[in-house]
C-alpha positions in Angstrom: 107.2 77.8 53.9 104.2 76.9 51.7 101.3 74.5 51.9 101.3 71.8 49.2 98.8 72.3 46.5 97.2 68.9 47.1 96.6 69.8 50.8 95.2 73.2 49.7 92.9 71.5 47.2 91.6 69.2 49.9 90.9 72.2 52.2 89.1 73.9 49.3 87.0 70.9 48.7 86.0 70.7 52.3 85.2 74.5 52.3 83.1 74.1 49.2 81.1 71.3 50.7 80.5 73.1 54.0 79.5 76.3 52.1 77.1 74.3 49.8 75.4 72.5 52.7 75.2 75.6 54.8 73.7 77.5 51.8 71.1 74.9 51.2 70.2 74.8 54.9 70.0 78.6 55.2 67.8 78.8 52.1 65.5 76.1 53.4 65.4 77.7 56.9 64.3 81.0 55.4 62.0 79.5 52.8 60.1 77.4 55.3 59.5 80.3 57.7 56.0 81.5 57.9 55.4 84.8 56.0 55.4 87.8 58.4 57.2 85.7 61.0 59.1 87.5 63.7 61.1 84.4 64.3 63.4 85.2 61.4 64.3 88.6 62.9 67.0 87.2 65.2 70.6 88.2 65.6 71.6 84.6 64.5 69.7 84.9 61.2 71.0 88.4 60.5 74.5 87.2 61.3 74.0 84.3 58.9 73.3 86.8 56.1 76.2 89.0 57.2 78.5 86.0 57.0 77.3 85.1 53.6 78.0 88.7 52.5 81.6 88.7 53.9 83.1 85.2 54.0 83.0 84.2 50.3 84.7 87.3 48.9 87.3 87.2 51.7 88.0 83.5 50.9 88.4 84.4 47.1 90.8 87.2 48.0 92.8 85.1 50.5 93.0 82.2 48.0 94.4 84.4 45.2 96.7 86.3 47.6 98.1 83.1 49.1 98.8 81.5 45.8 100.3 84.7 44.4 102.6 85.2 47.5 103.8 81.6 47.6 101.9 80.5 50.7 100.4 77.8 48.6 102.7 75.8 46.3 102.0 75.9 42.6 100.1 73.0 41.1 102.4 70.4 39.6 103.3 71.3 36.0 101.9 74.8 36.1 103.7 78.2 36.2 102.5 81.0 38.5 100.5 82.8 35.8 98.6 79.7 34.8 97.7 78.8 38.3 96.7 82.4 39.1 94.4 82.4 36.1 93.0 79.0 37.1 92.2 80.2 40.6 90.7 83.5 39.2 88.5 81.5 36.8 87.4 79.2 39.7 86.6 82.2 41.9 84.6 83.8 39.0 82.4 80.8 38.6 82.1 80.3 42.4 81.2 83.9 43.0 78.2 83.6 40.7 76.9 80.8 42.9 77.7 82.8 46.0 75.8 85.8 44.6 72.8 83.6 43.8 72.7 82.1 47.3 73.0 85.6 48.8 70.3 87.0 46.6 67.9 84.2 47.5 68.6 84.5 51.3 68.1 88.3 51.3 64.9 87.9 49.2 63.4 85.2 51.4 64.4 87.1 54.6 62.8 90.3 53.3 59.6 88.6 52.0 59.1 86.5 55.2 59.8 89.3 57.7 57.3 91.8 56.1 54.0 92.1 57.9 
């Protein structure tokens, strides 16, 4: 049994929107903190960074694996190799955005938690 590509595309759009909004909120949260603030050194903020480290690469891996193993139906009019290349290209571009958000979060966290 496989999920239709149109359903998967909708899930991917929702995930991208949630990730974008949460990335912006996290960056603003860290950017607006007072320098040297102990308020950033919470388990919640550290968990936020940890989630940003783990979730995007796991998503990219799952997405490619699911398409490769037939858990997600091929896009209409595409063969398996074309759809895998497409998903790989998408993940390549998205991973650059993910890396930038992660770098900004870590930088802001480090700068604002120094005394």
